C-alpha positions in Angstrom: -19.8 -17.3 -7.9 -23.5 -16.7 -7.5 -26.0 -19.6 -7.3 -29.5 -19.2 -8.7 -32.2 -21.6 -7.5 -35.2 -22.6 -9.4 -38.6 -21.0 -8.7 -41.0 -22.6 -6.3 -43.6 -22.9 -9.0 -41.5 -25.0 -11.3 -41.6 -28.7 -10.9 -38.4 -30.6 -10.3 -39.0 -32.6 -13.4 -39.3 -29.6 -15.6 -35.7 -28.6 -15.0 -32.8 -31.0 -15.1 -30.7 -29.0 -12.7 -31.8 -27.3 -9.5 -29.1 -24.7 -9.5 -27.1 -22.9 -12.1 -23.7 -21.2 -11.7 -23.2 -17.7 -12.9 -19.7 -16.4 -12.6 -19.1 -12.9 -11.6 -16.2 -11.0 -13.3 -13.8 -8.5 -11.8 -15.2 -5.6 -13.7 -18.9 -4.8 -13.5 -20.9 -3.2 -16.2 -22.1 -0.6 -13.7 -19.7 2.3 -13.4 -21.1 3.1 -9.9 -19.9 -0.3 -8.6 -16.3 0.4 -9.9 -16.2 3.6 -7.9 -17.7 2.0 -4.8 -14.8 -0.4 -4.4 -12.8 0.0 -1.2 -9.3 0.4 -2.9 -7.5 0.6 0.4 -8.8 -2.9 1.4 -8.0 -4.2 -2.1 -4.4 -2.9 -1.8 -4.1 -4.5 1.7 -5.3 -7.9 0.5 -2.9 -7.9 -2.5 0.0 -6.7 -0.3 -0.7 -9.3 2.3 -0.6 -12.1 -0.2 2.6 -10.7 -1.8 4.3 -10.7 1.6 3.2 -14.3 2.2 4.7 -15.3 -1.2 8.0 -13.6 -0.3 8.1 -15.3 3.1 7.3 -18.7 1.5 10.0 -18.2 -1.1 12.7 -17.3 1.5 11.7 -20.4 3.4 11.9 -22.6 0.3 8.3 -23.7 0.6 7.7 -24.0 -3.2 4.3 -25.7 -3.0 3.1 -22.9 -0.7 4.5 -20.3 -3.1 2.7 -21.9 -6.0 -0.6 -22.1 -4.1 -0.3 -18.4 -2.9 0.5 -17.3 -6.5 -2.6 -19.0 -7.8 -4.7 -17.5 -4.9 -3.4 -14.0 -5.8 -4.1 -14.3 -9.5 -7.6 -15.8 -9.1 -8.7 -13.6 -6.2 -11.1 -10.7 -6.8 -8.6 -8.3 -5.2 -5.8 -9.4 -7.6 -8.0 -9.2 -10.7 -9.6 -5.8 -9.9 -6.3 -4.2 -9.0 -4.7 -5.6 -12.2 -7.5 -4.0 -14.2 -7.1 -0.7 -12.4 -3.3 -0.6 -13.0 -3.7 -1.4 -16.7 -6.4 1.2 -17.3 -4.4 3.9 -15.4 -1.3 3.1 -17.5 -3.4 3.3 -20.7 -5.0 6.6 -19.5 -1.5 8.1 -18.9 -0.3 7.0 -22.4 -3.4 8.5 -24.0 -2.7 11.8 -22.2 0.8 11.8 -23.6 -0.3 11.0 -27.1 -3.0 13.7 -27.2 -0.6 16.5 -26.2 
């Protein structure tokens, strides 16, 4: 989430809200940013959360399991890794179809 503040020249009365919220998605329009992602760190973050989910499941801590699952599915690492996996699978299927 990125917060944008109003300009110093604008009066407080001219705008009703001083900040606006701009959500930032997992996939950027810039291809360079996609290739600049530290994939090893992304895999480590996702793996760490998956391990914590398994441990909470074995311990029977169902509220913790639910909160960790939500954290994984809403995290940047989880989203960007999911997009990468889907695009790699599609790329493999396209290679098979074009042969």
